[in-house]
N, C-alpha and C positions, 0 to 999 in steps of 0.2 A: 554403449548402452544408452537408452533414453532414461529420463529421470524416473519414470515409473518402474522400469526394470531395475534400476539401481536401488530404489527404495525397497522393492520386493526382496532383493538380495541382502540388503542391509537396512532394515527399517529405522534404526537409530539415526540414520543420516537425515531424517525428516527435520531434526532440530536446526540444521543448517539453512533451512528454507523459512523458518519461522521468524516473523517480526512481532515480538511480544508487545502488546499494546495497552496503554491506559490513557485515553483522551477524555476522560470524565472531567468536566469543568470544575467539579468539586473535589477532585483528587487531592489528598493531603501530601505533605512532604514525606511522611512515613510510607504512604502507599507507593509513591514514586520511587523512593529508595528501595522498597521491596521489589518493584518491577525491575529496576536495574540490577539488583542482586540476583534475581532469578535469571535474568539474561546471562549473567556471568556463570551462574551455577550450571545452567543447562546448555550453555554454548549456543544460544540462539543467534540468529543473524544480526538482529538489532532490537533496540527499544524504541517504540513509537510514542511520542508525547506531543502535547501542545507546546507552542513556542516558549511559554513562561517557564516550563520545566526543563528545557534543553540544557542550560548551564549545569543544573544539578545532576542530570543524567550523565552528561559528559564527565563530570567530576567523579561520579561513582564508577562508571565503566572504565575510565582511564584507558581508552583505546582498546579495551578487551572485546568490544563489539561496536557496531555502527550506532550512531544516534540519528534517528529519523524524526523530522519535524513535520507536522501538518500545516499546510498553508491554504488560506482561503476557506477555512474550515467553519462550519460543516457543509454549506450549501453552494459555495463558489460564487456568491453574488457580489463580492467585493470588487472594486475596480482593479484593473490591471496594475495601476501604480501602487495600490495598497498591497497587492500580492508580491510585487517586486520588492517593495520596502520591507515586507516581512522576511523575504529570503535574504536580503542584504543585511538584515539585523540578526541573522542567525549564523555567525561564523563557526560556531561549535557543532552545527548540524552537518552530518556526513551525507545524508540523503533527504530529499524533499518529497512529501506526498501532497500534491496539490489537488484541489477540487476544481474541475473545469467550470466554466461559466454556464451553469445549468439553465439560467434564464435565457441566455443567448442561444443555447442549443435548442431549447424548446421553441424559440421564435424562428428557428431555421436560419439564424445568422451565423453560419459556419465560419465566415471570415473572422468575426470577432472571437469565436472559440479558439481558432488556430492562433491568432495574434496574441491572445491572452496566454496560451500555453507557451508559445515561442518566447515571449518576454520573460517568463519565469525560467525557462530553460537557459536563456542567455544569462540571467542573473545568477543562476546556480553554478555556472561554469562547468567544472569537471564533475560536479556532484550529480548522481543519478536523480532523475525526476520521474515520479510515478503519478499518473493522472487518474483521479477518481471520477468515474462517469456515472456512478450510482445506478448500476445495471438493474437492480430489482424494480426500479421505477420506469424502465424502458422496455419496448418491444424488441424482438430479436433483430428486426431491421434497424431500429434506432441504436441498439448496442453495436452493431457492425459499423454503422455510420460514425458513431462517436469514437470507436476504436481506430477507424481509419483517419479521423481528424487528429487524434493524439499522435499517431505515427507520422503523419504529414508535418506536424509541428515540431518534431524532433525530440520528443520525450523518449524515455528509456523503457517505461512500463505502462501498460494499461492496468488500472486497478479497479476492481468491481465496485466496491461500495464503502461508504462510511458505516452503513448498517442501520440508519435511522428509518429507511423505507422498507425494512424487512431483510431477512437473511439472503445472501447470495446463493445461487443455485449452480450446480455444475454445468447445466445447459447454457448459462450465461457466459461461463468461462469458455465453453466450446464455441460459442458465437464469436467471442473476441478472437479466439485462436484462428478461426476460419477467416477473419477479416484482416489480420496483420501478417507481416512477414515473419520468418523464423528468427530474425534478429531482435524482435520485440519481446520483452519480458511481459509476463502476466502475473499480477498479484491478486490472488483470491482473498477476499476479506468480507466478513459479515456472517456471523452465526456458525463459524467453524469451531467445534468444541471437542473433537476427538480425533484420534489417529485415522479412523476410517473415514471421517468427514474430510480430513486433509488429503487422504489418498484419492478420494473421489475427485477432488479439485485438481490434483496433479494429473490424474488420468485424463481429465478434460483439457489439460494444457497449461495449468498453472505452474509457474516457476518460483513463486514466493507465496507464503501463507501469512496473512495478517490476522492476528487473533488476540483477544484479551485472555483467552483460555490456553495460552501457550504451554503452561505447566500441565494442564489436563491432557493436552495432546501428547506431550512427551511422556507422561505417566501411563498413557494408554497404548504405547507402542508394544506390540506383541514380543514376547521373549523368544 
């Protein structure tokens, strides 16, 4: 069965796809502890946080779920060396969500985009790397091109968005799905607030769901 069929048969399994997120720069320790506690309570796939909060989340989760760190956040304009240094300074992170070099992509400098991703992939080692292309800011053609570059560079997932340029749309996920091989994962993120929203993304090709509304998604699963 494909993922959509599996979730239609057992909707509660949506929790295994959710990466519960708090990347607010003003998030308090209390808020981050709550995030990690909710990840444990609902059996979400991971907690996604900024690098500063990785040690705290790793301590609270105690291997109950993955710890995902954002790198090159939120616009991807940092140098490759800076992104690699971030990854190397995050031994407690199990997965890496990096923002591609959006400036280089806009300039048509695809070689720099690929080299930037590849360097982070190499630094991450066996840890999965998800590349944020910020699809709401791109045309369909640009989405497909960016997704192709992410796969060429050896990353594990194409991720839609940080969310600062608006919510992601299932059509953006479908464009990514059309551009990459079956081996590539797709993480839909940006404005997903309910089970029905998540299912639309899965139907379009998403294999992970990134959301600050993980609890709302889980609570809206039909009985």
